[in-house]
N, C-alpha and C positions, 0 to 999 in steps of 0.2 A: 603512603607506604605499600604497596602492593605486593602482594604474594609471591605470584608467577613470574619468572623473569625467564626472559629470553637466552638463547646463547651468548648474544654480549654484553648479559647484564644488566639490559634495560628493561620495564617495566612492555608488557605485552600490547599495555591501553596508552602506553604514550608516545607521543610525536614533537619531534623536535621542531618547533615553528622558529626558529629569530637563530642562525649560526653567527658565531664571534667574528666579527672581521679582522681582529688582532688578538693574540695574547691576554689573558686578564692579568690585574695588575699583581695579583698574589696565589697562592698556592691552592685558594678554596675559591677558586672561581667559578666551580660547577654547582649549579642554582636548579632545587628541587622545590615546587610549589605544589603542594596539596591543600585542594580545597575539598571539606568533608560537612557534609550535613548528618547530625545524630537524629537518631530517632525522638519522636515526640515524648518518650517518657524515658527516654536517656541521657540525657543532659549533662545529670552528676555523673554518672557512669564513662561517659568521655569526656569529660573533663581530666576526673579520675584516672583513665587510661592511660590519658596523652601526660599528662604530669608525672606519671611514673616512669616514663622510656625520658624524658627530658634530661637528667643526671648522665644516665649513661650514654645517651648519643653524646652529648657535650663532652664527655672525657674521651671521646673518640677522638684521637690526633688528627684522623684524615678529616675530621666536623670542623668548619671554622666557625659555624654559626647555627644552631637551631632555636626557631621562636615559633610561638603558639600564640595565635590570635583569636578570640573569640567574637564573633558580633554583638556590638553595641544594640542595634533595634531588632537582631533576631539570633538571639541566644545559641537555636541549633546550629549555627554558620560556624563552623572554625576552617583558619587556614592558617598551614605550617609554610615556614621558610625555612630551608634549610641551604647552606653553603659546603660542599664539599670539594676535596682536590681532585676527582672525576668518576666519571661512569664505575670503575672498576672497586672504587670506595664504597658508593650507595649501594653494589652489588654484594659487596662482603657487610655489609651493614644491615641487608635483609637476612642475614643469614644466621646472627648472632640470638642468642636467649633471648634479651628483650624485646627484640623485633619479632621472634617467632608465634612467644607468647601473645605480643598485641594480634597478630593477624588472628590468631584462634577464636578471641575474643569481637573482633571488628565488626563482624558480618551482624552480630547481634546486635551493637550498640549507634553503627552507623548506617544509614539509607545509601550512602553514596559517599564513596572517596573519587575524586578526581585528579590525577597526577599529571602534571607538567616540567618542563626541565626548561631552564630560559639560564641570561646571562643580564647583568646589569648594565646597561645603555647610561653612558655617560657625554658629555658634550666634550665637545672638540676643548684641547686646551686653550687657554686665551691670554693673550700678554697685555699688559697694560702700561 
């Protein structure tokens, strides 16, 4: 969940690695994947701050999915999987109160947050 956005509404540190070759199946086909690492003494704070944003983000009509995963063998590791209607929706979400509150404390809690955009890869339709 980056704080600094470019004019196009995308985080400055993000690159698109794969471009979709066809339109997504639904209106929430734009994926954001965040990999974060909590500071050694801040695991509980990371859990708390992430859980505080779950409700508001899931309530956003432009968000089709928001999930948080914590590493089983490495509890410092967190992965967020988000599905949005598009880049504009992500940029708009970054300006909302709950996201700006998160951005105030994120550097105290996380030593790293890496953001990437993607899309789901699906096998071609098969007829039997």
